[in-house]
VMD Tcl script that draws the C-alpha trace (Angstrom):
set ca {
  {0.00 0.00 0.00}
  {1.63 3.23 -1.16}
  {2.25 5.97 1.35}
  {2.16 3.59 4.31}
  {3.77 5.21 7.34}
  {5.41 3.47 10.26}
  {3.89 3.74 13.68}
  {7.27 2.92 15.20}
  {5.60 0.11 17.16}
  {5.82 -3.60 16.58}
  {2.61 -4.98 15.17}
  {1.40 -8.06 16.93}
  {4.29 -8.32 19.40}
  {1.83 -8.24 22.28}
  {-0.21 -11.06 20.78}
  {2.49 -13.71 20.67}
  {0.53 -16.03 22.97}
  {2.54 -18.47 25.02}
  {6.21 -17.86 25.93}
  {7.14 -20.86 23.77}
  {5.31 -19.35 20.78}
  {6.98 -15.97 21.38}
  {10.40 -17.63 21.56}
  {9.76 -19.54 18.33}
  {8.68 -16.32 16.60}
  {11.80 -14.53 17.85}
  {13.94 -17.34 16.44}
  {12.17 -17.08 13.06}
  {12.68 -13.30 13.02}
  {16.38 -13.69 13.88}
  {16.81 -16.35 11.18}
  {15.10 -14.11 8.61}
  {17.53 -11.26 9.30}
  {20.53 -13.61 9.33}
  {19.38 -14.88 5.93}
  {18.99 -11.30 4.67}
  {22.62 -10.62 5.52}
  {23.78 -13.90 3.97}
  {21.75 -13.69 0.75}
  {21.04 -9.99 0.13}
  {23.21 -7.54 2.07}
  {26.60 -9.25 2.14}
  {26.54 -10.15 -1.59}
  {24.68 -6.91 -2.46}
  {22.22 -9.05 -4.44}
  {19.06 -7.28 -5.61}
  {17.74 -10.51 -7.14}
  {16.96 -11.91 -3.67}
  {15.15 -8.84 -2.25}
  {11.66 -10.16 -3.02}
  {12.43 -13.34 -1.06}
  {12.84 -11.40 2.19}
  {11.29 -7.91 1.92}
  {7.70 -6.75 1.55}
  {7.00 -4.87 -1.69}
  {5.83 -1.89 0.41}
  {8.93 -2.03 2.63}
  {9.57 1.27 4.44}
  {13.15 2.54 4.22}
  {14.42 5.23 6.59}
  {17.97 5.45 5.19}
  {18.01 8.68 3.14}
  {20.31 7.11 0.53}
  {17.65 4.68 -0.73}
  {14.10 5.06 -1.95}
  {11.41 3.33 0.06}
  {9.94 0.07 -1.24}
  {11.57 -3.15 -2.39}
  {12.31 -1.57 -5.77}
  {14.23 1.23 -4.03}
  {16.31 -1.33 -2.13}
  {17.07 -3.16 -5.38}
  {18.27 0.10 -6.96}
  {20.42 0.86 -3.91}
  {22.02 -2.61 -3.92}
  {22.75 -2.38 -7.66}
  {24.41 1.01 -7.11}
  {26.35 -0.20 -4.04}
  {27.63 -3.24 -5.89}
  {28.83 -1.03 -8.77}
  {30.83 1.30 -6.49}
  {31.92 -1.18 -3.78}
  {31.86 -4.76 -5.09}
  {34.23 -5.90 -2.31}
  {32.19 -4.43 0.56}
  {32.09 -6.59 3.68}
  {29.42 -6.97 6.37}
  {30.43 -8.71 9.60}
  {27.49 -9.17 11.97}
  {28.89 -8.93 15.51}
  {25.67 -9.39 17.51}
  {21.94 -9.52 17.02}
  {19.02 -8.79 19.36}
  {15.35 -9.63 18.93}
  {12.54 -7.71 20.60}
  {9.12 -8.78 19.39}
  {8.82 -7.84 15.73}
  {12.14 -5.96 15.79}
  {15.59 -7.36 15.06}
  {18.62 -5.20 15.79}
  {22.03 -6.03 14.35}
  {25.41 -4.53 15.29}
  {27.54 -4.82 12.16}
  {31.09 -3.99 11.07}
  {30.80 -2.66 7.52}
  {33.89 -2.18 5.36}
  {33.13 -0.46 2.06}
  {36.62 -0.63 0.54}
  {39.29 -3.23 1.44}
  {41.93 -1.82 3.77}
  {39.60 0.77 5.34}
  {38.69 0.57 9.03}
  {35.02 0.77 8.12}
  {32.03 1.71 10.21}
  {30.12 0.41 13.19}
  {26.52 0.12 12.00}
  {23.30 -0.63 13.82}
  {20.53 -1.92 11.58}
  {16.99 -2.08 12.95}
  {14.50 -4.23 11.08}
  {10.77 -4.51 11.70}
  {9.27 -7.84 10.67}
  {5.69 -8.23 9.46}
  {4.14 -11.43 8.13}
  {7.52 -13.15 7.88}
  {9.21 -10.43 5.80}
  {11.19 -7.27 6.44}
  {8.65 -4.46 6.55}
  {10.81 -1.55 7.72}
  {14.46 -0.60 8.22}
  {16.42 2.07 10.07}
  {20.19 2.34 10.37}
  {22.85 4.45 11.99}
  {26.58 4.36 11.25}
  {29.71 5.63 12.95}
  {33.11 5.70 11.24}
  {35.76 3.73 13.10}
  {38.52 6.19 14.02}
  {42.19 5.33 13.59}
  {42.87 6.53 17.14}
  {40.46 6.02 20.03}
  {40.47 7.64 23.47}
  {39.86 4.26 25.12}
  {40.82 0.64 24.53}
  {37.26 -0.70 24.41}
  {36.93 -0.95 20.64}
  {33.76 -0.42 18.64}
  {32.55 -4.02 18.87}
}
mol new
graphics top color blue
foreach p $ca { graphics top sphere $p radius 0.5 }
foreach p [lrange $ca 0 end-1] q [lrange $ca 1 end] { graphics top cylinder $p $q radius 0.2 }
display resetview
């Protein structure tokens, strides 16, 4: 549905039923996002977008148009300018219909890259919405904690 706006709330997360059902749903949501990284984001493969994303997917990253077609365009562009880009998922959290991933992204080999947090909202077994924030990894840090 065109023009669909996010409410910022998980749909259906309060209706999971039993704890066992909620845990199973969380595992499915986590697996979906892991598969998105493996088959779409790491290889920058627009051909697999329809397998994992709703057609009316809402994109909050200002570099890509909203909708599955916008994501396909973005992935095609990204692959053309950074075919060797790397995505290393460091940790993942699930909260109802939301999956949050902490990712080390390296656009060009030899660069330090960025610490990225991707937030995905799942609806009906597909990615329905995405937000992300990124922070460049500095060459010199004021502590020894690292970014990951």
